[in-house]
LOGUNU-599791 format. One record per residue: residue number from 1; chain; x, y, z of N, C-alpha, C in turn. Coordinates in nm, 4 decimals, always signed. Example, Ala and Ser with C-alpha at 12.3 -4.5 7.8 and 13.67 -1.06 7.14 Angstrom:
2
(atom 1, 'A', (+1.3190, -0.5690, +0.7800), (+1.2300, -0.4500, +0.7800), (+1.3200, -0.3300, +0.7800))
(atom 2, 'A', (+1.2850, -0.2250, +0.7080), (+1.3670, -0.1060, +0.7140), (+1.2900, +0.0030, +0.7870))
END
This chain:
188
(atom 1, 'A', (+0.2008, -9.6107, +19.2283), (+0.2454, -9.5209, +19.1252), (+0.2298, -9.5900, +18.9891))
(atom 2, 'A', (+0.1683, -9.5200, +18.8959), (+0.1482, -9.5751, +18.7624), (+0.2778, -9.5739, +18.6832))
(atom 3, 'A', (+0.2938, -9.6730, +18.5999), (+0.4049, -9.6767, +18.5063), (+0.3473, -9.6500, +18.3687))
(atom 4, 'A', (+0.3919, -9.5435, +18.3050), (+0.3428, -9.5091, +18.1715), (+0.4605, -9.4850, +18.0794))
(atom 5, 'A', (+0.4381, -9.5044, +17.9510), (+0.5424, -9.4863, +17.8514), (+0.5273, -9.3558, +17.7738))
(atom 6, 'A', (+0.4081, -9.2996, +17.7749), (+0.3813, -9.1742, +17.7043), (+0.2631, -9.1064, +17.7713))
(atom 7, 'A', (+0.2305, -8.9833, +17.7369), (+0.1153, -8.9184, +17.8000), (-0.0081, -9.0095, +17.7914))
(atom 8, 'A', (-0.0700, -9.0334, +17.9065), (-0.1777, -9.1308, +17.9181), (-0.2935, -9.0706, +17.9974))
(atom 9, 'A', (-0.4148, -9.0690, +17.9428), (-0.5275, -9.0193, +18.0231), (-0.5369, -9.0980, +18.1539))
(atom 10, 'A', (-0.5553, -9.0278, +18.2643), (-0.5519, -9.0982, +18.3924), (-0.6682, -9.0649, +18.4850))
(atom 11, 'A', (-0.7203, -8.9434, +18.4798), (-0.8313, -8.9095, +18.5684), (-0.9098, -8.7931, +18.5095))
(atom 12, 'A', (-1.0259, -8.7677, +18.5678), (-1.1096, -8.6587, +18.5205), (-1.1872, -8.6034, +18.6379))
(atom 13, 'A', (-1.2388, -8.4832, +18.6196), (-1.3193, -8.4192, +18.7216), (-1.4417, -8.3574, +18.6585))
(atom 14, 'A', (-1.5493, -8.3525, +18.7358), (-1.6717, -8.2893, +18.6865), (-1.7267, -8.1963, +18.7935))
(atom 15, 'A', (-1.7885, -8.0888, +18.7483), (-1.8609, -7.9996, +18.8377), (-1.9969, -8.0617, +18.8669))
(atom 16, 'A', (-2.0403, -8.0500, +18.9911), (-2.1705, -8.1024, +19.0307), (-2.2472, -7.9959, +19.1083))
(atom 17, 'A', (-2.3775, -8.0111, +19.1123), (-2.4638, -7.9194, +19.1863), (-2.4774, -7.9651, +19.3310))
(atom 18, 'A', (-2.5168, -8.0903, +19.3517), (-2.5356, -8.1472, +19.4858), (-2.4198, -8.2420, +19.5136))
(atom 19, 'A', (-2.3154, -8.1892, +19.5749), (-2.1913, -8.2642, +19.5936), (-2.2136, -8.3945, +19.6696))
(atom 20, 'A', (-2.2826, -8.3917, +19.7826), (-2.2981, -8.5128, +19.8632), (-2.3820, -8.6182, +19.7929))
(atom 21, 'A', (-2.4845, -8.5761, +19.7198), (-2.5663, -8.6714, +19.6441), (-2.4821, -8.7407, +19.5370))
(atom 22, 'A', (-2.3976, -8.6623, +19.4700), (-2.3148, -8.7187, +19.3638), (-2.2017, -8.8049, +19.4206))
(atom 23, 'A', (-2.1466, -8.7666, +19.5356), (-2.0460, -8.8506, +19.6010), (-2.1083, -8.9851, +19.6358))
(atom 24, 'A', (-2.2291, -8.9820, +19.6927), (-2.2977, -9.1068, +19.7284), (-2.3237, -9.1913, +19.6034))
(atom 25, 'A', (-2.3692, -9.1285, +19.4949), (-2.3974, -9.2032, +19.3723), (-2.2724, -9.2747, +19.3225))
(atom 26, 'A', (-2.1623, -9.2035, +19.3081), (-2.0419, -9.2640, +19.2501), (-1.9719, -9.3614, +19.3449))
(atom 27, 'A', (-1.9688, -9.3331, +19.4734), (-1.9024, -9.4263, +19.5647), (-1.9855, -9.5521, +19.5854))
(atom 28, 'A', (-2.1163, -9.5388, +19.5929), (-2.2019, -9.6550, +19.6178), (-2.2302, -9.7361, +19.4917))
(atom 29, 'A', (-2.2406, -9.6718, +19.3774), (-2.2687, -9.7437, +19.2535), (-2.1444, -9.8115, +19.1981))
(atom 30, 'A', (-2.0308, -9.7409, +19.2030), (-1.9088, -9.7907, +19.1398), (-1.8017, -9.8329, +19.2398))
(atom 31, 'A', (-1.8362, -9.8387, +19.3682), (-1.7437, -9.8830, +19.4730), (-1.6140, -9.8018, +19.4756))
(atom 32, 'A', (-1.6232, -9.6728, +19.4453), (-1.5050, -9.5869, +19.4525), (-1.4747, -9.5535, +19.5978))
(atom 33, 'A', (-1.3485, -9.5355, +19.6288), (-1.3034, -9.4992, +19.7626), (-1.2704, -9.3504, +19.7648))
(atom 34, 'A', (-1.3201, -9.2814, +19.8657), (-1.2832, -9.1407, +19.8840), (-1.1410, -9.1378, +19.9372))
(atom 35, 'A', (-1.0517, -9.0699, +19.8645), (-0.9117, -9.0633, +19.9053), (-0.8786, -8.9324, +19.9757))
(atom 36, 'A', (-0.9498, -8.8266, +19.9448), (-0.9321, -8.6961, +20.0088), (-1.0528, -8.6109, +19.9779))
(atom 37, 'A', (-1.0690, -8.5057, +20.0586), (-1.1718, -8.4061, +20.0309), (-1.1329, -8.2762, +20.0979))
(atom 38, 'A', (-1.1792, -8.1673, +20.0441), (-1.1485, -8.0372, +20.1023), (-1.1783, -7.9262, +20.0046))
(atom 39, 'A', (-1.1405, -7.8036, +20.0445), (-1.1589, -7.6859, +19.9604), (-1.0219, -7.6465, +19.9074))
(atom 40, 'A', (-1.0148, -7.6263, +19.7782), (-0.8883, -7.5889, +19.7172), (-0.8430, -7.4503, +19.7602))
(atom 41, 'A', (-0.7119, -7.4304, +19.7694), (-0.6574, -7.2986, +19.8066), (-0.6694, -7.2003, +19.6909))
(atom 42, 'A', (-0.6326, -7.2448, +19.5720), (-0.6422, -7.1559, +19.4570), (-0.7704, -7.1801, +19.3781))
(atom 43, 'A', (-0.8238, -7.2976, +19.3906), (-0.9471, -7.3381, +19.3240), (-1.0509, -7.3497, +19.4342))
(atom 44, 'A', (-1.1236, -7.2440, +19.4607), (-1.2083, -7.2318, +19.5796), (-1.3389, -7.3109, +19.5720))
(atom 45, 'A', (-1.3304, -7.4371, +19.5361), (-1.4470, -7.5238, +19.5316), (-1.4248, -7.6391, +19.6278))
(atom 46, 'A', (-1.5347, -7.6973, +19.6731), (-1.5251, -7.8205, +19.7522), (-1.4927, -7.9333, +19.6555))
(atom 47, 'A', (-1.3908, -8.0120, +19.6881), (-1.3451, -8.1196, +19.6013), (-1.3478, -8.2513, +19.6768))
(atom 48, 'A', (-1.3944, -8.3565, +19.6103), (-1.3898, -8.4916, +19.6656), (-1.3153, -8.5774, +19.5639))
(atom 49, 'A', (-1.2032, -8.6364, +19.6092), (-1.1181, -8.7189, +19.5249), (-1.1541, -8.8652, +19.5490))
(atom 50, 'A', (-1.1750, -8.9407, +19.4400), (-1.2118, -9.0814, +19.4535), (-1.1269, -9.1667, +19.3597))
(atom 51, 'A', (-1.1112, -9.2935, +19.3971), (-1.0325, -9.3847, +19.3152), (-1.0790, -9.5285, +19.3381))
(atom 52, 'A', (-1.0512, -9.6131, +19.2394), (-1.0749, -9.7570, +19.2521), (-0.9432, -9.8323, +19.2593))
(atom 53, 'A', (-0.8319, -9.7590, +19.2622), (-0.7013, -9.8227, +19.2542), (-0.6031, -9.7596, +19.3522))
(atom 54, 'A', (-0.5292, -9.8421, +19.4271), (-0.4273, -9.7860, +19.5151), (-0.3102, -9.7260, +19.4371))
(atom 55, 'A', (-0.3044, -9.7517, +19.3064), (-0.1989, -9.6941, +19.2224), (-0.2294, -9.5516, +19.1778))
(atom 56, 'A', (-0.3524, -9.5069, +19.1965), (-0.3910, -9.3731, +19.1545), (-0.4654, -9.3040, +19.2672))
(atom 57, 'A', (-0.4084, -9.1945, +19.3153), (-0.4717, -9.1197, +19.4236), (-0.6146, -9.0812, +19.3879))
(atom 58, 'A', (-0.6349, -9.0356, +19.2669), (-0.7714, -9.0047, +19.2234), (-0.7895, -9.0367, +19.0762))
(atom 59, 'A', (-0.9071, -9.0873, +19.0468), (-0.9474, -9.1165, +18.9098), (-1.0687, -9.0326, +18.8713))
(atom 60, 'A', (-1.1505, -8.9992, +18.9696), (-1.2665, -8.9123, +18.9495), (-1.2679, -8.8092, +19.0612))
(atom 61, 'A', (-1.2740, -8.6823, +19.0235), (-1.2857, -8.5736, +19.1205), (-1.4217, -8.5094, +19.0997))
(atom 62, 'A', (-1.4957, -8.4939, +19.2077), (-1.6241, -8.4248, +19.2036), (-1.6033, -8.2877, +19.2660))
(atom 63, 'A', (-1.6425, -8.1833, +19.1931), (-1.6195, -8.0462, +19.2385), (-1.7501, -7.9704, +19.2466))
(atom 64, 'A', (-1.7695, -7.8992, +19.3572), (-1.8873, -7.8134, +19.3687), (-1.8759, -7.7024, +19.2648))
(atom 65, 'A', (-1.9884, -7.6379, +19.2347), (-1.9828, -7.5223, +19.1470), (-2.0673, -7.5292, +19.0220))
(atom 66, 'A', (-2.1293, -7.6435, +18.9954), (-2.2170, -7.6496, +18.8781), (-2.3463, -7.5763, +18.9126))
(atom 67, 'A', (-2.3866, -7.4821, +18.8300), (-2.5106, -7.4095, +18.8599), (-2.6319, -7.5033, +18.8633))
(atom 68, 'A', (-2.7216, -7.4768, +18.9558), (-2.8413, -7.5607, +18.9694), (-2.9281, -7.5547, +18.8447))
(atom 69, 'A', (-2.9201, -7.4466, +18.7708), (-3.0040, -7.4340, +18.6512), (-2.9342, -7.4813, +18.5242))
(atom 70, 'A', (-2.8202, -7.5506, +18.5394), (-2.7499, -7.6034, +18.4212), (-2.8393, -7.7071, +18.3544))
(atom 71, 'A', (-2.8807, -7.6792, +18.2336), (-2.9748, -7.7668, +18.1637), (-2.9043, -7.8726, +18.0788))
(atom 72, 'A', (-2.7781, -7.8509, +18.0503), (-2.7085, -7.9413, +17.9599), (-2.5708, -7.9713, +18.0176))
(atom 73, 'A', (-2.5388, -8.0972, +18.0279), (-2.4069, -8.1372, +18.0742), (-2.3110, -8.1336, +17.9570))
(atom 74, 'A', (-2.1930, -8.0784, +17.9784), (-2.0921, -8.0786, +17.8731), (-2.0051, -8.2039, +17.8796))
(atom 75, 'A', (-2.0367, -8.2933, +17.9721), (-1.9647, -8.4202, +17.9824), (-2.0190, -8.5128, +17.8745))
(atom 76, 'A', (-1.9322, -8.5528, +17.7801), (-1.9773, -8.6443, +17.6747), (-2.0073, -8.7809, +17.7355))
(atom 77, 'A', (-1.9139, -8.8336, +17.8150), (-1.9397, -8.9550, +17.8916), (-1.8270, -8.9782, +17.9897))
(atom 78, 'A', (-1.8618, -9.0431, +18.0987), (-1.7674, -9.0888, +18.1996), (-1.7718, -9.2404, +18.1915))
(atom 79, 'A', (-1.6583, -9.3053, +18.1688), (-1.6585, -9.4494, +18.1457), (-1.5845, -9.5250, +18.2542))
(atom 80, 'A', (-1.6421, -9.6376, +18.2937), (-1.5838, -9.7279, +18.3922), (-1.5704, -9.8657, +18.3292))
(atom 81, 'A', (-1.4521, -9.9237, +18.3336), (-1.4332, -10.0601, +18.2858), (-1.4567, -10.1546, +18.4037))
(atom 82, 'A', (-1.5194, -10.2676, +18.3776), (-1.5457, -10.3677, +18.4809), (-1.4915, -10.5028, +18.4337))
(atom 83, 'A', (-1.4697, -10.5961, +18.5264), (-1.4067, -10.7230, +18.4887), (-1.4984, -10.8274, +18.4267))
(atom 84, 'A', (-1.6307, -10.8092, +18.4348), (-1.7175, -10.9165, +18.3844), (-1.8541, -10.8632, +18.3427))
(atom 85, 'A', (-1.9247, -10.9437, +18.2649), (-2.0609, -10.9111, +18.2240), (-2.1514, -10.9028, +18.3466))
(atom 86, 'A', (-2.1284, -10.9894, +18.4430), (-2.2104, -10.9865, +18.5651), (-2.1991, -10.8516, +18.6354))
(atom 87, 'A', (-2.0822, -10.7904, +18.6314), (-2.0664, -10.6570, +18.6893), (-2.1554, -10.5553, +18.6171))
(atom 88, 'A', (-2.1721, -10.5701, +18.4858), (-2.2628, -10.4802, +18.4130), (-2.4041, -10.4907, +18.4678))
(atom 89, 'A', (-2.4475, -10.6145, +18.4907), (-2.5826, -10.6356, +18.5437), (-2.5967, -10.5757, +18.6834))
(atom 90, 'A', (-2.4986, -10.6025, +18.7686), (-2.5024, -10.5549, +18.9072), (-2.5016, -10.4021, +18.9143))
(atom 91, 'A', (-2.4129, -10.3393, +18.8408), (-2.4033, -10.1929, +18.8455), (-2.5279, -10.1291, +18.7865))
(atom 92, 'A', (-2.5858, -10.1890, +18.6839), (-2.7108, -10.1361, +18.6278), (-2.8197, -10.1307, +18.7342))
(atom 93, 'A', (-2.8305, -10.2374, +18.8121), (-2.9316, -10.2419, +18.9192), (-2.9026, -10.1379, +19.0260))
(atom 94, 'A', (-2.7759, -10.1315, +19.0709), (-2.7395, -10.0343, +19.1751), (-2.7597, -9.8912, +19.1274))
(atom 95, 'A', (-2.7223, -9.8642, +19.0036), (-2.7372, -9.7290, +18.9486), (-2.8839, -9.6886, +18.9453))
(atom 96, 'A', (-2.9698, -9.7806, +18.9015), (-3.1138, -9.7525, +18.8981), (-3.1657, -9.7210, +19.0389))
(atom 97, 'A', (-3.1240, -9.8002, +19.1363), (-3.1670, -9.7788, +19.2746), (-3.1194, -9.6446, +19.3300))
(atom 98, 'A', (-3.0104, -9.5912, +19.2758), (-2.9524, -9.4667, +19.3256), (-2.9853, -9.3464, +19.2382))
(atom 99, 'A', (-3.0823, -9.3620, +19.1495), (-3.1322, -9.2464, +19.0759), (-3.0866, -9.2306, +18.9326))
(atom 100, 'A', (-3.0128, -9.3266, +18.8771), (-2.9746, -9.3169, +18.7366), (-3.0979, -9.3392, +18.6492))
(atom 101, 'A', (-3.0980, -9.2754, +18.5336), (-3.2096, -9.2893, +18.4399), (-3.1542, -9.3241, +18.3017))
(atom 102, 'A', (-3.2453, -9.3509, +18.2086), (-3.2118, -9.3800, +18.0685), (-3.1063, -9.4902, +18.0586))
(atom 103, 'A', (-3.1212, -9.5949, +18.1363), (-3.0251, -9.7052, +18.1377), (-3.0507, -9.7942, +18.0154))
(atom 104, 'A', (-2.9451, -9.8151, +17.9357), (-2.9599, -9.8979, +17.8155), (-2.8280, -9.9656, +17.7823))
(atom 105, 'A', (-2.8374, -10.0826, +17.7226), (-2.7189, -10.1583, +17.6849), (-2.6894, -10.1485, +17.5368))
(atom 106, 'A', (-2.5602, -10.1485, +17.5035), (-2.5162, -10.1509, +17.3643), (-2.4000, -10.2484, +17.3488))
(atom 107, 'A', (-2.4031, -10.3223, +17.2404), (-2.2942, -10.4125, +17.2068), (-2.2089, -10.3427, +17.1009))
(atom 108, 'A', (-2.0880, -10.3006, +17.1397), (-1.9979, -10.2311, +17.0475), (-1.9063, -10.3277, +16.9728))
(atom 109, 'A', (-1.9196, -10.4566, +16.9991), (-1.8313, -10.5542, +16.9379), (-1.7022, -10.5681, +17.0167))
(atom 110, 'A', (-1.6306, -10.4581, +17.0328), (-1.5074, -10.4620, +17.1124), (-1.5352, -10.4490, +17.2613))
(atom 111, 'A', (-1.6583, -10.4157, +17.2956), (-1.6992, -10.4016, +17.4360), (-1.8502, -10.4162, +17.4457))
(atom 112, 'A', (-1.8948, -10.4640, +17.5618), (-2.0367, -10.4626, +17.5961), (-2.0538, -10.3484, +17.6947))
(atom 113, 'A', (-2.1491, -10.2594, +17.6679), (-2.1625, -10.1375, +17.7471), (-2.3042, -10.1173, +17.7970))
(atom 114, 'A', (-2.3125, -10.0542, +17.9141), (-2.4386, -10.0041, +17.9662), (-2.4199, -9.8538, +17.9827))
(atom 115, 'A', (-2.5139, -9.7777, +17.9276), (-2.5123, -9.6318, +17.9391), (-2.6258, -9.5884, +18.0292))
(atom 116, 'A', (-2.6052, -9.4753, +18.0977), (-2.7073, -9.4212, +18.1869), (-2.6813, -9.2724, +18.2061))
(atom 117, 'A', (-2.7793, -9.2056, +18.2610), (-2.7605, -9.0685, +18.3056), (-2.7515, -9.0710, +18.4575))
(atom 118, 'A', (-2.6467, -9.0089, +18.5131), (-2.6354, -9.0013, +18.6587), (-2.7422, -8.9046, +18.7116))
(atom 119, 'A', (-2.7562, -8.8880, +18.8431), (-2.8635, -8.8028, +18.8958), (-2.8596, -8.6572, +18.8489))
(atom 120, 'A', (-2.7478, -8.6102, +18.7928), (-2.7426, -8.4730, +18.7421), (-2.7346, -8.4671, +18.5896))
(atom 121, 'A', (-2.7635, -8.5804, +18.5242), (-2.7754, -8.5814, +18.3796), (-2.6472, -8.6027, +18.3012))
(atom 122, 'A', (-2.5370, -8.6414, +18.3672), (-2.4133, -8.6728, +18.2969), (-2.4212, -8.8158, +18.2434))
(atom 123, 'A', (-2.3749, -8.8370, +18.1215), (-2.3755, -8.9707, +18.0636), (-2.2613, -9.0528, +18.1230))
(atom 124, 'A', (-2.2952, -9.1716, +18.1717), (-2.1986, -9.2642, +18.2300), (-2.2055, -9.3943, +18.1509))
(atom 125, 'A', (-2.0883, -9.4485, +18.1192), (-2.0792, -9.5782, +18.0531), (-2.0077, -9.6746, +18.1464))
(atom 126, 'A', (-2.0586, -9.7965, +18.1536), (-1.9917, -9.9060, +18.2236), (-1.9712, -10.0134, +18.1171))
(atom 127, 'A', (-1.8483, -10.0640, +18.1048), (-1.8239, -10.1586, +17.9965), (-1.7280, -10.2690, +18.0377))
(atom 128, 'A', (-1.7374, -10.3782, +17.9634), (-1.6432, -10.4889, +17.9758), (-1.5850, -10.5111, +17.8360))
(atom 129, 'A', (-1.4524, -10.5211, +17.8285), (-1.3849, -10.5429, +17.7006), (-1.4134, -10.6821, +17.6470))
(atom 130, 'A', (-1.4151, -10.6924, +17.5154), (-1.4306, -10.8189, +17.4447), (-1.2985, -10.8493, +17.3725))
(atom 131, 'A', (-1.2746, -10.9743, +17.3367), (-1.1483, -11.0100, +17.2700), (-1.1518, -10.9863, +17.1188))
(atom 132, 'A', (-1.2373, -10.8937, +17.0744), (-1.2568, -10.8688, +16.9326), (-1.2376, -10.7208, +16.9022))
(atom 133, 'A', (-1.2082, -10.6916, +16.7762), (-1.2043, -10.5545, +16.7290), (-1.2949, -10.5437, +16.6073))
(atom 134, 'A', (-1.3746, -10.4367, +16.6030), (-1.4452, -10.3909, +16.4834), (-1.4373, -10.2384, +16.4868))
(atom 135, 'A', (-1.4368, -10.1761, +16.3701), (-1.4261, -10.0303, +16.3622), (-1.5407, -9.9646, +16.4402))
(atom 136, 'A', (-1.5100, -9.8538, +16.5033), (-1.6071, -9.7784, +16.5803), (-1.6393, -9.6486, +16.5078))
(atom 137, 'A', (-1.7577, -9.5914, +16.5263), (-1.8618, -9.6372, +16.6178), (-1.9368, -9.7588, +16.5634))
(atom 138, 'A', (-1.9772, -9.8435, +16.6542), (-2.0522, -9.9648, +16.6234), (-2.1429, -9.9900, +16.7433))
(atom 139, 'A', (-2.2685, -10.0124, +16.7218), (-2.3582, -10.0366, +16.8342), (-2.4804, -10.1165, +16.7954))
(atom 140, 'A', (-2.4922, -10.2337, +16.8552), (-2.6104, -10.3175, +16.8412), (-2.6780, -10.3256, +16.9774))
(atom 141, 'A', (-2.8070, -10.3549, +16.9812), (-2.8738, -10.3695, +17.1107), (-2.8066, -10.4773, +17.1960))
(atom 142, 'A', (-2.8085, -10.4576, +17.3261), (-2.7511, -10.5531, +17.4212), (-2.8589, -10.5935, +17.5207))
(atom 143, 'A', (-2.8847, -10.7227, +17.5286), (-2.9850, -10.7774, +17.6198), (-2.9134, -10.8528, +17.7309))
(atom 144, 'A', (-2.8985, -10.7882, +17.8462), (-2.8262, -10.8492, +17.9581), (-2.9059, -10.9566, +18.0319))
(atom 145, 'A', (-3.0290, -10.9846, +17.9856), (-3.1015, -11.0967, +18.0453), (-3.0497, -11.2298, +17.9885))
(atom 146, 'A', (-2.9754, -11.2220, +17.8789), (-2.9149, -11.3432, +17.8218), (-2.7944, -11.3831, +17.9057))
(atom 147, 'A', (-2.7632, -11.5133, +17.9060), (-2.6478, -11.5604, +17.9833), (-2.5181, -11.5199, +17.9144))
(atom 148, 'A', (-2.4089, -11.5229, +17.9904), (-2.2785, -11.4775, +17.9410), (-2.2343, -11.5534, +17.8153))
(atom 149, 'A', (-2.2517, -11.6844, +17.8146), (-2.2079, -11.7657, +17.7007), (-2.2810, -11.7244, +17.5728))
(atom 150, 'A', (-2.4111, -11.7010, +17.5837), (-2.4894, -11.6581, +17.4679), (-2.4422, -11.5215, +17.4197))
(atom 151, 'A', (-2.4193, -11.4295, +17.5127), (-2.3727, -11.2960, +17.4746), (-2.2368, -11.3023, +17.4043))
(atom 152, 'A', (-2.1468, -11.3844, +17.4545), (-2.0150, -11.3978, +17.3913), (-2.0283, -11.4561, +17.2498))
(atom 153, 'A', (-2.1087, -11.5593, +17.2353), (-2.1281, -11.6243, +17.1055), (-2.1913, -11.5252, +17.0057))
(atom 154, 'A', (-2.2946, -11.4525, +17.0494), (-2.3599, -11.3547, +16.9625), (-2.2650, -11.2400, +16.9253))
(atom 155, 'A', (-2.1856, -11.1951, +17.0213), (-2.0918, -11.0859, +16.9949), (-1.9870, -11.1279, +16.8930))
(atom 156, 'A', (-1.9331, -11.2467, +16.9081), (-1.8347, -11.2941, +16.8119), (-1.8956, -11.3042, +16.6724))
(atom 157, 'A', (-2.0183, -11.3535, +16.6646), (-2.0841, -11.3667, +16.5340), (-2.1061, -11.2292, +16.4705))
(atom 158, 'A', (-2.1514, -11.1329, +16.5491), (-2.1714, -10.9962, +16.4994), (-2.0394, -10.9409, +16.4471))
(atom 159, 'A', (-1.9344, -10.9594, +16.5242), (-1.8028, -10.9060, +16.4864), (-1.7498, -10.9712, +16.3597))
(atom 160, 'A', (-1.7613, -11.1016, +16.3501), (-1.7072, -11.1725, +16.2334), (-1.7790, -11.1342, +16.1041))
(atom 161, 'A', (-1.9035, -11.0886, +16.1142), (-1.9758, -11.0427, +15.9946), (-1.9286, -10.9040, +15.9495))
(atom 162, 'A', (-1.8617, -10.8302, +16.0359), (-1.8137, -10.6961, +16.0038), (-1.6817, -10.7070, +15.9275))
(atom 163, 'A', (-1.6677, -10.6400, +15.8134), (-1.5434, -10.6520, +15.7351), (-1.4191, -10.5989, +15.8071))
(atom 164, 'A', (-1.4359, -10.5224, +15.9132), (-1.3198, -10.4698, +15.9868), (-1.2777, -10.5610, +16.1019))
(atom 165, 'A', (-1.3436, -10.6754, +16.1199), (-1.3157, -10.7662, +16.2309), (-1.1696, -10.8114, +16.2335))
(atom 166, 'A', (-1.1159, -10.8193, +16.3546), (-0.9882, -10.8865, +16.3796), (-0.9824, -10.9198, +16.5288))
(atom 167, 'A', (-0.9060, -11.0210, +16.5670), (-0.8862, -11.0471, +16.7095), (-0.8183, -10.9263, +16.7745))
(atom 168, 'A', (-0.8474, -10.9016, +16.8995), (-0.7942, -10.7837, +16.9673), (-0.6407, -10.7830, +16.9679))
(atom 169, 'A', (-0.5777, -10.8988, +16.9766), (-0.4308, -10.9042, +16.9763), (-0.3747, -10.8480, +16.8456))
(atom 170, 'A', (-0.4421, -10.8738, +16.7344), (-0.3962, -10.8190, +16.6058), (-0.4113, -10.6670, +16.6046))
(atom 171, 'A', (-0.5240, -10.6163, +16.6556), (-0.5437, -10.4712, +16.6625), (-0.4371, -10.4069, +16.7522))
(atom 172, 'A', (-0.4076, -10.4708, +16.8657), (-0.3066, -10.4169, +16.9568), (-0.1687, -10.4118, +16.8902))
(atom 173, 'A', (-0.1344, -10.5129, +16.8126), (-0.0061, -10.5128, +16.7412), (-0.0022, -10.3986, +16.6400))
(atom 174, 'A', (-0.1112, -10.3748, +16.5710), (-0.1175, -10.2632, +16.4759), (-0.1053, -10.1291, +16.5496))
(atom 175, 'A', (-0.1679, -10.1184, +16.6655), (-0.1577, -9.9966, +16.7466), (-0.0122, -9.9709, +16.7844))
(atom 176, 'A', (+0.0549, -10.0747, +16.8321), (+0.1967, -10.0605, +16.8713), (+0.2811, -10.0146, +16.7536))
(atom 177, 'A', (+0.2526, -10.0653, +16.6359), (+0.3292, -10.0272, +16.5170), (+0.3094, -9.8798, +16.4818))
(atom 178, 'A', (+0.1953, -9.8222, +16.5203), (+0.1669, -9.6814, +16.4918), (+0.2133, -9.5880, +16.6032))
(atom 179, 'A', (+0.2544, -9.6427, +16.7187), (+0.2943, -9.5589, +16.8319), (+0.4151, -9.4739, +16.7941))
(atom 180, 'A', (+0.4240, -9.3521, +16.8484), (+0.5401, -9.2677, +16.8189), (+0.6704, -9.3403, +16.8519))
(atom 181, 'A', (+0.7675, -9.3277, +16.7635), (+0.8944, -9.3997, +16.7767), (+0.9717, -9.3626, +16.9026))
(atom 182, 'A', (+0.9514, -9.2417, +16.9551), (+1.0285, -9.2000, +17.0712), (+0.9732, -9.2552, +17.2033))
(atom 183, 'A', (+0.8679, -9.3366, +17.1972), (+0.8166, -9.4043, +17.3172), (+0.8404, -9.5540, +17.3025))
(atom 184, 'A', (+0.8972, -9.6158, +17.4049), (+0.9196, -9.7609, +17.3941), (+0.7866, -9.8359, +17.3941))
(atom 185, 'A', (+0.7870, -9.9540, +17.3384), (+0.6665, -10.0368, +17.3380), (+0.6289, -10.0726, +17.4805))
(atom 186, 'A', (+0.4993, -10.0788, +17.5047), (+0.4503, -10.1184, +17.6358), (+0.4713, -10.2675, +17.6551))
(atom 187, 'A', (+0.5052, -10.3099, +17.7755), (+0.5176, -10.4542, +17.7989), (+0.3812, -10.5197, +17.7876))
(atom 188, 'A', (+0.3760, -10.6396, +17.7322), (+0.2490, -10.7114, +17.7193), (+0.2398, -10.8267, +17.8125))
END
């Protein structure tokens, strides 16, 4: 069970055309676990619930019902956080093998990201947080063939040249100061 202090985004669902293909893509690329599946009683679509955490029954729900002739996805992006730069490299390879296209890296300063289109054209982001803050949007090319130490050094240099740079702890303190007064501060 999640502990939250205020309304917190927790999961999302998308309509898909080929349910089993998309279930395979997301479970095999992102190591998601299927927690349940079935047809809704009031929502008459086939639903597959997936999660990466035992604290959340579902984080991504895939639902049948997207028309096969849908030419444009209304999903701006689906984002997955990962623990390391190496995970970005690994998932990029797995995603490519499973039909993802338009795979590209971006250095946002506060995160290193890989973007791709899933097999049905939805934009997916995989990212690892950095210990820096710079105002967003911010995006420089990201070359994952470089070693982790080089990427960290280059990212810090890029961030420090930006006039909005600050260590992430300072940004987090400013965020807490702006939080609504009727919600207690989150434990750090």
